[in-house]
N, C-alpha and C positions, 0 to 999 in steps of 0.2 A: 263220497263223490256221487252225485246224482247222475243217472243215465239220461242222455239227451233224447227227448221225444221229438218225432218228426213234426214239423210245423203244419198245423191244420188250418186250412182256409175255409171258414164257415160258409162261404158262397158255394163251395164244392160239396158240402155235406147235404145228403138227402134225408130230410126228416119225415117221419111217419107219425100219424095220429095213433092214439091208443086203439081205436077201432081197426085201423089198418094192421097194426102189430098183432092184435088178437086174431084177425082173419089169416094173417100170414102164418102164425103159429098154431092155428086151429084150437084156440082156447078162448075163454071168456074175457071180456074187458076187465073184470074184477081180478082175474089172474094176472093180467098185465100190470094193473095198479099195485098188486101185492109185490110183484117183482121190482117195480120202480121204487116203491116205498121201503122195501127191504134192502135196497142198494144192489140188487143182483143185476139190474138193467138200468144203465144210465139214461137220464132224460133231462131235457131242458123244460123249465116251467115257462109257459107263455100265458100270462093272465091267470085264469083258473084252470087251464088245461096243460097237458104235457105233450112234448114232441120227442120222439125217440129216434136217434140216428140209425139209419138202415144198417150200417156196419156193426152197431152195437147188438142189434137183433141177430145178425148173421154170426157174430162172435159168440153170443150166448148159446145159440143153437148148436154151433160147432163144438163148444166145450161141454154141452150137456148131452151130446150124442154118445151112445155106447152100443157096441155090437152084442146083441143078445144071443147070437148064434154061436 
């Protein structure tokens, strides 16, 4: 039995460019492209560029965070 996913309204999703994601994460654009192509960061392809949902970036950072102390 599949779990039900909440319905997502695309009009409510805030999409970021690769450059915006890179700035937000303080990494290079190439690092963002690697995350997208590697399937670690979901993205929508628009023409030849990608758009990443803000929530996907926040979820990725939340899951990648660890306390080094």
